[in-house]
C-alpha positions as CSV (number, residue, x, y, z in Angstrom):
1,M,0.0,0.0,0.0
2,G,1.4,3.4,-1.0
3,L,1.1,6.9,0.3
4,D,-0.2,9.6,-2.1
5,V,-0.1,13.4,-1.8
6,T,-2.6,15.6,-3.7
7,V,-3.3,19.3,-4.1
8,G,-6.6,20.1,-5.7
9,A,-8.7,17.5,-3.8
10,F,-12.1,18.6,-5.2
11,N,-10.7,18.3,-8.8
12,A,-9.0,15.0,-8.1
13,F,-12.0,13.2,-6.6
14,E,-14.8,14.9,-8.5
15,E,-16.2,11.6,-9.7
16,D,-16.1,10.0,-6.2
17,S,-19.1,11.6,-4.5
18,E,-18.7,9.4,-1.4
19,Y,-15.1,10.5,-0.8
20,L,-15.9,14.1,-1.5
21,D,-18.6,13.9,1.2
22,Y,-15.9,12.5,3.5
23,L,-13.5,15.3,2.6
24,R,-16.1,18.0,3.2
25,A,-16.8,16.5,6.7
26,E,-13.1,16.4,7.5
27,I,-12.6,20.0,6.4
28,E,-15.4,21.1,8.6
29,K,-14.0,19.2,11.5
30,T,-10.6,20.7,10.8
31,N,-12.1,24.2,10.8
32,R,-13.6,23.5,14.3
33,H,-10.1,22.6,15.5
34,L,-8.7,25.8,13.9
35,R,-11.3,27.9,15.7
36,E,-10.3,26.4,19.0
37,V,-6.8,27.7,18.7
38,G,-7.7,31.1,17.1
39,L,-6.6,30.3,13.5
40,P,-8.5,31.2,10.4
41,E,-10.8,28.6,8.9
42,H,-10.1,27.1,5.5
43,R,-12.3,27.3,2.4
44,E,-11.2,24.8,-0.2
45,P,-11.5,26.0,-3.8
46,K,-13.8,23.8,-5.9
47,V,-11.6,24.2,-8.9
48,L,-8.0,25.4,-8.9
49,S,-7.5,28.7,-10.7
50,S,-4.7,27.0,-12.7
51,S,-7.1,24.2,-13.7
52,E,-4.4,21.8,-12.6
53,T,-4.4,19.1,-9.9
54,V,-1.1,17.7,-8.7
55,S,-1.0,14.2,-7.3
56,Y,2.1,12.1,-6.6
57,Q,2.5,8.6,-5.4
58,M,5.1,8.6,-2.6
59,W,7.9,6.1,-1.9
60,G,5.6,4.3,0.5
61,Y,5.5,4.8,4.2
62,G,9.2,3.8,4.5
63,G,10.1,6.8,2.2
64,L,8.3,9.2,4.5
65,H,10.1,7.9,7.6
66,Q,13.5,8.1,5.7
67,L,12.8,11.8,5.1
68,R,11.7,12.3,8.7
69,R,14.9,10.6,9.9
70,L,16.9,13.0,7.8
71,G,15.1,16.0,9.4
72,A,15.7,14.5,12.8
73,L,19.5,14.3,12.1
74,L,19.5,18.0,11.2
75,R,17.3,18.9,14.2
76,L,19.8,17.2,16.5
77,G,22.7,19.1,14.9
78,L,24.1,16.0,13.3
79,A,25.5,15.7,9.8
80,P,23.1,14.2,7.2
81,E,24.1,10.6,6.5
82,P,22.3,7.9,4.4
83,M,20.6,5.1,6.2
84,A,22.7,1.9,6.7
85,E,21.6,-1.1,4.7
86,G,18.8,-3.0,6.4
87,E,18.0,-0.1,8.8
88,D,14.3,0.7,9.5
89,A,13.9,4.5,9.4
90,S,10.7,4.4,11.5
91,E,12.7,2.8,14.4
92,S,15.8,4.9,14.0
93,S,17.5,6.3,17.1
94,E,17.5,9.8,15.5
95,L,13.7,9.8,15.2
96,D,13.4,8.4,18.7
97,A,15.5,11.3,19.9
98,Y,13.3,13.8,18.0
99,Y,10.1,12.2,19.5
100,S,11.7,12.3,22.9
101,L,11.5,16.1,22.8
102,S,7.8,15.7,23.6
103,D,5.4,13.5,25.6
104,E,1.7,14.6,25.8
105,V,-1.1,13.7,23.3
106,G,1.5,11.3,22.0
107,L,4.0,14.2,22.1
108,K,5.6,16.5,24.7
109,V,3.4,19.6,25.0
110,S,4.6,22.5,27.2
111,K,1.9,23.7,29.6
112,G,1.7,27.1,28.0
113,R,0.7,25.6,24.7
114,L,-2.8,24.3,25.8
115,Q,-5.3,26.5,24.0
116,G,-8.8,25.1,24.3
117,W,-11.1,22.2,25.1
118,F,-14.1,20.7,23.3
119,G,-16.2,17.7,24.2
120,G,-13.6,16.6,26.8
121,K,-10.9,16.6,24.2
122,R,-8.2,19.1,23.6
123,T,-7.0,21.2,20.8
124,I,-3.4,22.6,21.1
125,L,-0.7,24.3,19.2
126,F,2.4,22.0,19.6
127,S,6.0,22.8,19.2
128,S,8.8,20.5,20.2
129,T,11.3,21.8,22.7
130,A,14.5,23.5,21.7
131,A,17.3,21.6,20.0
132,V,20.5,22.5,18.2
133,G,19.1,22.5,14.6
134,P,16.0,23.9,12.9
135,S,12.6,22.5,13.6
136,F,11.0,19.9,11.3
137,D,7.8,19.5,13.4
138,H,5.4,19.8,10.4
139,L,7.2,17.0,8.6
140,V,7.7,14.8,11.6
141,H,4.7,15.4,13.8
142,H,1.9,14.5,11.3
143,S,0.0,11.4,10.3
144,D,1.9,9.0,8.1
145,A,-1.2,7.9,6.2
146,E,-3.8,10.8,6.0
147,G,-4.5,14.4,6.9
148,F,-4.2,17.9,5.8
149,Y,-1.6,20.7,5.4
150,L,-3.2,24.1,5.2
151,P,-1.9,27.1,3.2
152,V,-1.7,29.2,6.4
153,N,1.4,30.2,8.1
154,F,1.4,28.9,11.7
155,P,4.7,27.8,13.2
156,S,3.2,25.2,15.6
157,V,1.4,22.0,14.6
158,V,-2.2,21.9,15.5
159,V,-3.0,18.7,17.6
160,A,-6.7,17.9,18.2
161,G,-8.2,15.1,20.1
162,A,-7.6,12.7,23.0
163,P,-4.3,11.0,23.6
164,G,-4.0,8.1,21.2
165,E,-6.6,9.5,18.9
166,A,-5.1,12.9,18.1
167,E,-5.2,14.4,14.6
168,Y,-2.4,16.6,13.4
169,I,-2.9,19.6,11.1
170,G,0.2,21.1,9.4
171,S,1.0,24.2,7.6
172,S,2.0,24.1,3.9
173,R,4.1,27.2,4.4
174,A,6.0,25.6,7.3
175,L,6.4,22.3,5.4
176,K,7.8,24.2,2.4
177,R,10.4,25.9,4.7
178,E,11.3,22.5,6.2
179,C,11.8,21.0,2.8
180,E,14.0,23.9,1.8
181,A,16.2,23.3,4.9
182,I,16.6,19.6,4.0
183,A,17.4,20.4,0.4
184,L,20.1,22.9,1.4
185,A,21.7,20.3,3.7
186,I,22.0,17.7,1.0
187,A,22.6,20.1,-1.9
188,L,19.4,19.2,-3.6
189,P,18.3,21.6,-6.4
190,L,14.6,22.3,-5.8
191,D,13.9,23.0,-9.4
192,L,14.3,19.3,-10.2
193,D,11.0,17.6,-11.2
194,P,10.2,14.8,-8.7
195,E,9.3,12.6,-11.7
196,D,12.5,13.3,-13.6
197,E,14.3,10.1,-14.6
198,E,17.4,11.2,-12.7
199,V,15.4,11.6,-9.5
200,L,13.6,8.3,-9.8
201,D,16.7,6.4,-10.7
202,A,18.5,7.8,-7.6
203,A,15.5,6.8,-5.4
204,E,15.4,3.3,-7.0
205,S,19.2,2.7,-6.5
206,A,19.4,4.1,-3.0
207,D,23.2,4.2,-3.3
208,P,24.9,5.7,-0.2
209,A,28.2,5.9,-2.2
210,A,26.7,8.1,-4.9
211,A,27.7,11.7,-5.3
212,G,25.9,14.7,-3.7
213,W,22.1,14.5,-3.2
214,K,21.9,11.2,-5.0
215,R,23.2,9.6,-1.8
216,F,19.8,10.4,-0.4
217,G,17.7,9.2,-3.4
218,V,14.5,8.3,-1.5
219,E,14.7,11.3,0.7
220,A,15.4,13.6,-2.2
221,H,12.3,12.4,-4.1
222,G,10.1,12.9,-0.9
223,C,11.5,16.3,-0.4
224,L,10.9,17.4,-4.0
225,V,7.3,16.1,-4.0
226,R,6.4,17.8,-0.7
227,H,8.1,21.1,-1.7
228,S,6.3,21.1,-5.1
229,C,2.9,20.3,-3.5
230,A,3.4,22.8,-0.6
231,S,4.3,25.5,-3.1
232,L,1.1,24.8,-5.1
233,S,-0.9,24.7,-2.0
234,I,0.2,28.2,-1.1
235,E,-0.2,29.5,-4.6
236,Q,-3.7,28.1,-5.0
237,D,-4.8,28.5,-1.4
238,A,-5.7,24.8,-1.4
239,L,-5.2,21.8,0.9
240,L,-2.2,19.5,0.7
241,L,-3.8,16.1,1.3
242,Y,-2.1,12.8,2.4
243,H,-4.2,9.8,1.4
């Protein structure tokens, strides 16, 4: 099973009325969470002004965790290094260390971050505690299977719900900045097309002995996809959707 990312949800799923109903309900629920923390609600455009919908199939869940692991290395002030052969990125010590910066609602939430309550559940703005490198909270602290990034600039991740059932709402603007930080660290040109043969070949070979950014083929592909989608999300004021 793969992981897809789409911008232009109403275009992409216009022939799937059942899924569109689900999306509308999820957007309304998201807006309720946004109101709880004093952020503006989102109104998804029915048709993108560019008449384009962008959708990419990711390098599976493993690819997402590899990109997160790379962000964790940078957050901890460590040099970017490719994964060792046979290593499981989702269980890496670097990601464990990043997650250890937090511990409430599945994460560590400082007391001053609690913003509101609804129905016995809580909605908060979450930021991990200080570390040596830049934050990658919007990349790391999000669902690995579904959920939204909004074209709104909020530095903290929105966490809504009870512990163990929390939903995470990210900012496309923050995600774009985080991808730019990763690209800079591995010398990845952001004008590359994620579906360019050179990019796909690097992801397929996953050769840690390759030169430059190609040492991080899977991570480079994931970074380019998210940067491209986050940029379009901002340009078109549309959701970036994991599904």
